[in-house]
C-alpha positions in Angstrom: 25.8 -84.4 -9.5 25.6 -80.6 -10.1 24.1 -79.3 -13.3 26.0 -76.3 -14.7 23.9 -73.2 -15.2 23.9 -72.3 -18.9 23.8 -68.5 -18.5 25.3 -65.7 -16.5 21.7 -64.3 -15.9 19.9 -66.7 -13.6 18.2 -67.0 -10.2 16.2 -69.5 -8.2 12.5 -69.6 -9.1 10.6 -71.8 -6.7 7.5 -72.0 -9.0 9.3 -73.9 -11.7 9.9 -77.6 -11.9 13.7 -77.5 -11.6 13.7 -74.3 -9.5 15.9 -72.3 -11.8 15.3 -69.5 -14.4 18.1 -68.2 -16.6 18.8 -65.9 -19.5 16.1 -63.5 -20.7 13.5 -65.3 -18.6 15.5 -64.3 -15.5 15.5 -60.6 -16.6 11.7 -60.8 -17.2 11.2 -62.2 -13.7 13.4 -59.5 -12.1 11.5 -56.8 -13.9 8.2 -58.2 -12.7 9.4 -58.5 -9.2 10.7 -54.9 -9.1 7.4 -53.5 -10.6 5.2 -55.7 -8.3 6.9 -54.5 -5.1 5.9 -51.1 -3.6 9.0 -49.4 -2.3 9.3 -49.9 1.5 7.5 -53.3 1.7 10.7 -55.5 1.5 12.0 -55.2 5.1 15.5 -56.4 4.3 15.7 -53.9 1.4 13.5 -50.9 2.2 14.6 -49.0 -1.1 13.7 -52.0 -3.3 10.8 -51.7 -5.6 9.0 -48.8 -7.3 7.0 -45.7 -6.1 4.7 -45.9 -9.1 2.0 -47.1 -6.8 1.9 -43.7 -5.1 0.3 -42.2 -8.2 -2.7 -44.6 -8.7 -5.2 -42.1 -7.3 -3.9 -39.1 -9.1 -5.6 -37.7 -12.2 -4.4 -39.4 -15.4 -2.4 -36.5 -16.7 -0.5 -36.3 -13.4 -0.2 -40.1 -12.8 1.1 -41.1 -16.2 4.3 -39.2 -16.5 5.1 -39.7 -12.7 4.5 -43.5 -13.0 6.7 -43.7 -16.1 9.5 -41.9 -14.2 9.2 -44.0 -11.2 9.2 -47.2 -13.2 12.3 -46.1 -15.2 14.2 -45.0 -12.1 13.4 -48.3 -10.3 14.6 -50.4 -13.2 17.7 -48.4 -13.6 18.6 -48.8 -10.0 17.7 -52.5 -9.5 18.1 -54.1 -12.8 21.4 -52.9 -14.1 21.6 -55.5 -16.8 19.0 -53.6 -19.0 18.5 -50.3 -20.7 14.9 -49.1 -20.6 13.9 -48.0 -24.0 10.1 -47.3 -23.4 7.5 -47.6 -20.7 3.8 -47.9 -21.7 0.9 -47.8 -19.2 -2.5 -49.1 -20.3 -5.8 -49.3 -18.3 -7.4 -47.3 -15.6 -6.7 -47.2 -11.8 -6.2 -49.5 -10.1 -5.8 -52.0 -12.9 -2.9 -51.0 -15.0 -0.8 -53.1 -17.5 2.8 -51.9 -17.4 4.8 -52.6 -20.6 8.5 -52.1 -20.5 10.6 -52.2 -23.7 14.2 -52.9 -22.9 17.5 -54.3 -24.2 20.5 -55.9 -22.5 23.3 -53.4 -21.6 26.0 -55.9 -22.7 24.5 -56.8 -26.0 26.7 -56.1 -29.1 23.6 -56.1 -31.3 20.8 -55.2 -28.9 17.5 -56.9 -29.3 14.5 -55.1 -27.8 12.4 -57.2 -25.4 9.1 -56.6 -23.9 7.9 -57.4 -20.5 4.3 -56.9 -19.3 3.4 -56.6 -15.7 -0.2 -56.2 -14.2 0.0 -53.2 -12.0 
């Protein structure tokens, strides 16, 4: 018997007991996947991911605005279900914590969510 999926936002997640993630958890997982993938490393989608890794060895005043730009552009391209409100970067190279504040594009009363990814 097939179990109906309770949300329009879902994907298979092999690390979970039932293998499915949906709703806001799916969006968090997609953001983490995008920001954990250097552009060019997915051979089936060479444009997938983010170029923010290219700035890890740059001086902080050069790296920070460029990383924020690359993160924002990657999320705008690959996660069209969200609107990026803010991007924060904490830490020092090569150990960054990326914090993305976002809301759903189709929300009538948008709620701001936060996703953290270890960079």
